[in-house]
N, C-alpha and C positions, 0 to 999 in steps of 0.2 A: 785415168783416176787422177793423177796429179793436176791435169789441165783442168778438172772438173771442180778440184779444192781451190785451185787459184781463181777462177772464175767466180767461185762462191765468197772467197775472201774479198774480191773486189767489188762484190753485189753489197756486202756487208759494210765496206768502207765506203761506197758511195752513199748507202742508206744514212750511215752516222755522220755524214759530212751535211747531207741535206737537213739533218735534224739539227744539228748546230746552227747550221745556217738560219733556219726557221726559228730556233730560239734566241739566236740574236736580233732577229729583227723583230721579234715579238716583246723583247725586253726593252727595244732602243724606244725612246720618246716619241711620242705623238706630236707631228708638226700642229701647231696651232692653225685653225681653220681660216683661210684669207677672207678679209672683210668684202662685204658685197660692194660691187661696183656700182657706185649711184650715178644716174645721167643728170643732166641739167635739169630735165623735167622732175625727176624725184626729188631733188633740192628746192624746187620750185614749191610743188605739191605739199612738202613737209613746211616749208614756210605759210603757206596756205593755211595749212592744218592749226598752226599757233595762233595764227592771225584770227581765224574762226574760233577758236577758242576765246579771245578776246571779247569778239563781237556777241557770241551766244551768252558769256556771262553777264555782260553787260545790257541784254535785251529780255533774257529768259524766253528766247524764241521757242515756239513750239512745247510751251510749259517746261523747259529745261529738258527735253529729250532729245534737241539738235545738240546741245552739249554732251548728253550720254552718247550718242553715236559717234562721236570724235574718238572714242573709245573701242579698243579690240574689245570682242566679247567677254573675254576675261581678264581685260585691262581693269587697272584700278588708279585713284588718284588717292594721295595720302600726305599729311603734314611730317616735316623731319624737324623735330625740337627736342632741345636738352639731349643731344645725342643718339636720339633713336627715332625710327619710324614711327607715327602714331596711327591712330586708328584708319584702316583703310576703308574707302568707298568703291565696291566692286560691284558689277552688275549694274543693268541698263535702270532699273527702277532707283537705285541707291546713288548712281551718279546724277540721275535727274533731281533729287532731292536734296543733294549737298550743292548743286548750281542755284539753288533757291526754289526750284519747281516741284513737279511730281503730278500725281494725279489731282491733287486738289489745286492745281493752279501754283500761280508764281506768289504763294504765300511767304517765302523766304527771303525773297531778294529785296532786301532794305537797302542795299547801297544802290540799287536802281532807283529808289524814292529819292536817294539824297544826290542824285545826280552822278556818281562816281564813276568814271571810266578807267580802267585798265589799259596800260600799255607795256608792249614787251619790246625789249632793245637789247642789241648785241647778239643775236641768235647766232650759237655756233653748233654745226651738224658735222657728227662724225662717223664714216660707215662702219657697220659691224657684221661679223659673219651672218647674225640673225636679222639684220636690217638696218638702223641707224640709232645713235645716241644725239643727244642734244643737251644744251644749257643755254637758259636766256634768263635776263633778269627783269623783274617785273616792278612797274611803277604805277600809282595811284595818283589820278588828278582828279580834283574835285572834292576833296576830304572837307567834312563841315559846311558843304554848299558853297566852299569857297573855290571857284573854277579856276583860279590862277595857283592853287596849293596842290603842289606835287611831293608825292612822298615814295622813296624807295623801300619795298617791301621785300628784300631778299631775292633766291632767284628759283628757278624750277631746273629739275633735273630729271630728263626726259629718254624715255626709250621709245622709238618707233618701230611699227611693224608695217609691211606690205599685205594688204588684204584683197581678196576678190573686189571691195568696194573701195580700194585706194589706201593710202596711209592713214595709220591709224596710233594714237597712243596706245602702248603696250602697259606703260607706266608713266606717270606725272608726280613727282615727288616735291614739294613746296619747300625748301630751305628757308624756314619762316625767322624773324627777328622776335615775333611775338613770344613770350615766355609766360605762359599761364601760372606758374608758379612764383613769380614776382609779384609784388604787392601795388599798390597805387594804379599807375597808369597802365596795368598790364604788362608790365616790362619792355614797352616800346613807346616812343613819343606818342602820345593823344591817347594812348590806352586803347587803339584801334585793332583788332585782330588782322592779321594780314589777309589779303586776298589766297586764297589755295588754303588756308588753316582751318582746321577742324576744331578747334581750340574755342571755348566758350568765350562770349563778349562778359564784360561786366554784368552782374547779374541784373535783372529786367523781371520786375513781378509780371508783366503782360506778354514775356517770351519764355518759350519751354525748350525750343530746338536749338541744337548746337549751331554755332557759326558756321558758314558756308565759304566756299571759294568766293571772294570778294565782299565779306562780310564787314559790314560797319556795326558799332555800339549802337544799342538801342536808342539810344539820347539823342544820336546824329540822323534819325529816321524821320 
């Protein structure tokens, strides 16, 4: 009888010990997930993704759908102005339109008619648990028809995700210099909305659509 009680006491003690260990492990802070290990090819493909972004913006290839297909199916583009993220363009149709194209063709790509080209420099890529993040400065060349005029138009803050089709933008946020609340030249030199901004340019009686990535004022078209 005594041995049975002793065995029961030992069993209860072991059970309580296991419960204490489980509780301690459950309350312990979870370690952060390790960043994905990017290969040299991953870095090259992400760099190519950013290069294609500039090329497709400047050519409105495939009526803007080549640009849209650089994004993940749920990816988005948005400007960051006045301390907050602006209106998002999300989904293939919305992204094609914000790049100057869409089902009606390249009707909003005024920067192409002006001859503006986009250049991205100082591209930094960082691995994350979900894929990668990045930052790159954006330059515009050819403003006002002057092929020698270069202007710095803020930077992009990116998140990249690896899909079965390759690396894509999960998000691209343009930290813009353009301030739509400012008067006169639109809050920046020359009054030109920055590439990547959805903020509208100076009023144009012939234009009703908002400015798109790479947009230039109507007067410069």
